[in-house]
C-alpha positions as CSV (number, residue, x, y, z in Angstrom):
1,M,0.0,0.0,0.0
2,L,1.3,3.5,-0.8
3,A,0.4,6.7,1.1
4,W,1.4,9.9,-0.7
5,V,1.3,12.8,2.0
6,D,1.9,16.5,1.6
7,F,0.9,19.8,3.1
8,T,-1.2,22.5,1.5
9,E,-2.1,25.5,3.5
10,A,-2.1,29.0,1.8
11,D,-5.2,30.4,0.2
12,L,-7.5,27.5,0.9
13,M,-9.9,29.9,2.5
14,R,-8.5,33.2,1.4
15,N,-11.3,35.7,1.5
16,I,-14.0,33.1,1.4
17,G,-16.6,34.7,3.6
18,N,-14.0,36.3,5.6
19,T,-15.4,39.1,7.6
20,N,-12.4,40.1,9.5
21,G,-10.7,42.3,6.9
22,G,-7.7,40.1,6.2
23,P,-7.1,36.8,4.4
24,K,-7.9,33.7,6.3
25,T,-6.1,30.3,5.7
26,M,-6.6,26.8,6.7
27,V,-3.9,24.0,7.2
28,D,-4.6,20.8,5.2
29,M,-2.4,17.7,5.2
30,V,-3.4,15.9,1.9
31,M,-3.2,12.0,1.9
32,V,-3.6,9.9,-1.1
33,V,-3.8,6.1,-0.2
34,E,-3.2,3.7,-3.0
35,S,-3.9,-0.1,-2.5
36,H,-2.9,-2.5,-5.3
37,G,-5.1,-5.5,-5.7
38,D,-3.0,-6.8,-8.7
39,A,-0.8,-5.6,-11.3
40,T,-3.6,-3.7,-13.1
41,A,-6.1,-2.8,-10.2
42,I,-5.2,0.3,-8.3
43,H,-7.7,1.6,-5.7
44,R,-7.2,5.2,-5.0
45,R,-8.8,7.4,-2.1
46,Y,-8.1,10.9,-1.2
47,F,-8.2,12.3,2.3
48,D,-8.0,15.9,3.4
49,F,-7.0,16.3,7.2
50,V,-8.0,20.0,7.9
51,C,-7.5,22.2,10.8
52,D,-8.2,26.0,11.1
53,N,-6.8,25.9,14.6
54,P,-3.5,24.4,14.2
55,G,-1.5,26.6,16.6
56,K,1.7,28.5,16.0
57,G,3.5,25.6,14.5
58,K,0.9,25.1,11.7
59,N,2.2,22.5,9.4
60,D,4.9,20.8,11.6
61,V,5.7,17.4,13.2
62,P,2.7,17.4,15.6
63,Y,0.4,18.0,12.8
64,V,1.9,15.1,11.0
65,D,1.8,13.0,14.0
66,A,-2.0,13.8,14.6
67,V,-2.8,12.9,11.1
68,M,-1.0,9.5,11.0
69,R,-2.6,8.5,14.5
70,T,-6.0,9.6,13.1
71,A,-5.5,7.7,9.7
72,I,-4.6,4.5,11.6
73,S,-7.6,4.8,14.2
74,M,-9.9,5.4,11.0
75,G,-8.6,1.9,9.6
76,L,-7.2,3.5,6.4
77,F,-4.2,0.9,6.5
78,D,-6.3,-2.1,7.6
79,G,-5.1,-5.4,5.9
80,C,-1.8,-3.7,4.8
81,K,1.3,-5.7,5.2
82,V,3.9,-3.1,3.9
83,L,3.0,0.5,3.9
84,H,5.2,2.9,1.7
85,I,4.8,6.6,2.7
86,I,6.1,9.1,0.0
87,S,6.6,12.7,0.6
88,D,8.9,15.7,-0.2
89,G,11.8,16.4,1.9
90,G,10.2,19.4,3.8
91,P,12.6,19.9,6.7
92,K,10.0,21.5,9.0
93,H,7.5,18.7,9.0
94,F,8.7,15.6,7.3
95,K,12.5,15.0,6.7
96,N,13.8,15.7,10.3
97,V,14.7,13.5,13.2
98,Y,11.6,14.6,15.2
99,N,9.3,13.1,12.7
100,M,11.4,9.9,12.2
101,N,11.2,9.6,16.1
102,A,7.5,10.2,16.1
103,M,6.8,7.6,13.4
104,S,9.1,5.0,15.4
105,I,6.7,5.5,18.3
106,I,3.5,5.3,16.1
107,V,4.5,2.0,14.7
108,H,5.2,0.6,18.2
109,E,1.8,2.0,19.3
110,W,-0.1,0.7,16.3
111,P,-1.9,-2.1,18.0
112,R,-3.2,0.4,20.6
113,L,-4.2,3.0,18.1
114,R,-6.1,0.4,16.0
115,P,-7.1,-2.7,18.3
116,G,-7.2,-5.9,16.7
117,S,-4.5,-4.9,14.0
118,A,-0.7,-5.5,13.7
119,A,1.5,-2.9,12.3
120,P,2.6,-3.2,8.8
121,R,6.4,-2.9,7.9
122,V,6.4,0.9,7.5
123,H,8.9,2.7,5.0
124,W,9.0,6.5,4.5
125,H,10.5,7.6,1.3
126,F,11.7,11.0,0.3
127,M,11.8,12.6,-3.1
128,A,15.1,14.4,-4.2
129,P,15.0,18.3,-3.6
130,Y,13.2,20.1,-6.2
131,H,12.1,16.8,-7.9
132,G,8.6,14.9,-8.0
133,H,5.1,15.8,-8.4
134,S,2.6,13.5,-6.6
135,N,-1.1,12.9,-6.6
136,C,-1.3,15.2,-3.6
137,D,-0.4,18.1,-5.9
138,S,-3.0,17.2,-8.4
139,H,-5.5,16.9,-5.6
140,A,-4.6,20.2,-4.0
141,G,-5.1,22.0,-7.4
142,V,-8.7,20.2,-7.7
143,M,-9.7,21.4,-4.2
144,K,-8.6,24.9,-4.4
145,N,-10.8,25.1,-7.6
146,A,-13.7,23.7,-5.8
147,L,-13.4,26.2,-2.9
148,R,-13.2,29.0,-5.4
149,R,-16.3,27.7,-7.1
150,A,-18.0,27.6,-3.7
151,Q,-17.1,31.0,-3.1
152,R,-18.4,32.3,-6.3
153,D,-21.7,30.5,-5.9
154,A,-22.2,31.8,-2.5
155,Q,-21.7,35.3,-3.6
156,Q,-23.9,34.8,-6.6
157,A,-26.6,33.4,-4.3
158,A,-26.2,36.4,-2.0
159,G,-26.5,39.0,-4.8
160,P,-24.3,42.1,-5.3
161,G,-23.1,44.0,-2.3
162,E,-24.5,41.3,0.1
163,P,-22.5,39.1,2.4
164,S,-22.2,35.8,1.1
165,K,-22.8,32.4,3.1
166,A,-19.5,30.8,2.0
167,P,-17.9,28.4,4.3
168,Q,-15.6,29.9,6.8
169,T,-14.5,27.1,9.2
170,A,-12.9,23.7,8.6
171,V,-16.2,22.0,9.6
172,E,-18.2,24.1,7.1
173,L,-15.7,23.2,4.4
174,T,-16.1,19.5,4.7
175,A,-19.2,19.4,2.7
176,V,-17.4,21.3,-0.2
177,I,-14.4,19.3,-0.1
178,E,-16.2,15.9,-0.3
179,A,-18.7,16.9,-2.8
180,L,-16.5,18.9,-5.3
181,A,-13.1,17.5,-4.7
182,A,-14.3,13.8,-4.3
183,S,-12.3,13.5,-1.1
184,T,-13.0,12.5,2.4
185,A,-12.6,15.5,4.8
186,V,-11.3,14.9,8.3
187,V,-11.6,18.0,10.8
188,L,-8.9,18.2,13.4
189,P,-10.3,20.5,15.9
190,S,-6.9,21.4,17.2
191,I,-3.4,19.9,17.2
192,P,-1.9,18.4,20.4
193,R,1.3,20.0,21.2
194,P,3.7,19.2,24.0
195,A,4.3,21.9,26.4
196,Q,8.0,21.7,25.9
197,R,9.8,19.8,22.9
198,T,12.6,17.5,23.9
199,D,15.8,18.3,21.9
200,L,16.9,15.3,19.8
201,K,20.3,14.7,18.3
202,S,20.5,14.7,14.5
203,L,21.1,11.1,13.1
204,S,24.8,10.1,12.6
205,K,26.1,11.8,9.7
206,G,23.0,13.8,9.3
207,I,19.6,12.9,7.9
208,K,19.9,14.8,4.6
209,K,22.1,12.0,3.0
210,Y,19.2,9.3,3.4
211,Y,16.3,8.7,1.1
212,E,14.5,5.8,2.7
213,F,13.6,5.0,6.3
214,Q,12.2,2.0,8.0
215,F,10.7,1.7,11.4
216,T,11.5,-1.5,13.5
217,G,8.8,-1.0,16.1
218,T,11.1,0.0,18.7
219,P,10.5,3.7,19.8
220,G,13.6,5.8,18.6
221,E,14.9,3.0,16.4
222,V,15.1,3.9,12.5
223,L,16.7,2.0,9.7
224,C,18.1,4.3,7.0
225,R,19.6,3.8,3.5
226,L,20.9,6.2,0.9
227,H,18.7,5.3,-1.9
228,T,15.1,4.0,-2.1
229,G,15.3,0.3,-2.7
230,M,19.0,0.1,-3.0
231,G,21.9,-0.3,-0.5
232,E,22.5,-1.4,2.8
233,W,20.5,-0.5,5.9
234,V,22.1,1.6,8.7
235,L,20.5,1.2,12.0
236,Q,20.2,4.6,13.9
237,H,19.1,5.5,17.4
238,V,17.5,8.8,18.2
239,E,18.8,10.2,21.3
240,E,18.2,13.1,23.4
241,K,20.7,15.8,23.3
242,K,22.8,16.2,26.4
243,K,22.4,19.4,28.2
244,A,25.5,21.5,28.7
245,A,26.7,21.3,32.3
246,A,26.3,24.3,34.4
247,A,29.5,26.4,34.9
248,A,31.1,25.8,38.2
249,P,30.9,28.8,40.5
250,V,34.0,30.9,40.7
251,A,35.4,31.5,44.2
252,A,35.7,35.2,45.2
253,L,39.2,36.4,45.4
């Protein structure tokens, strides 16, 4: 099974029924799930995990973590033996040690998130910088056009000079997304965020050189290799950064 993931955040609700005088945006993590029954049959489903109250971090690791946990609990990957997640190398939310650590914990907690199911073997593949165009990009374009159409229709229904009843929140937008963009819209009311983030060490020799990661099921344990489907796996352990020791007090002369 393949899961293409990407973020779209700007302009999705720009000026749609906005009464606050400025542009309003909504954060959306797009997920396109493909299951292959055989060599010729591909079943493709589109999902939009939307939130108009994501917090200061917006599209970041806690957002990805919330989406993946929600997707598992919904049963999107039920029956999957091997799951390949594919994304760009966005360093803020995808390709960083915090996301790899979060995924290692999710795989470990999979049976609790989806009782009765076992975790598949999970791989995360990253496209090369400035390369690749996924189904998420195509879907984002379809969805933006659908929202613009909803805005125009609402304004025409209201009449010239009258306030439109276009959707203004993520909850109100679900019907538009599902009807016009042929997607399942999932509303995340807010994104859970830790009060304080634990600082983690970068992977040995850095994370940028690797393009495929696999999760063993042990929290903080990640297998890495230089190329997708090629080369030897390197076992890495995510560790907390050691805090600098406090300076010893200097005796008064």
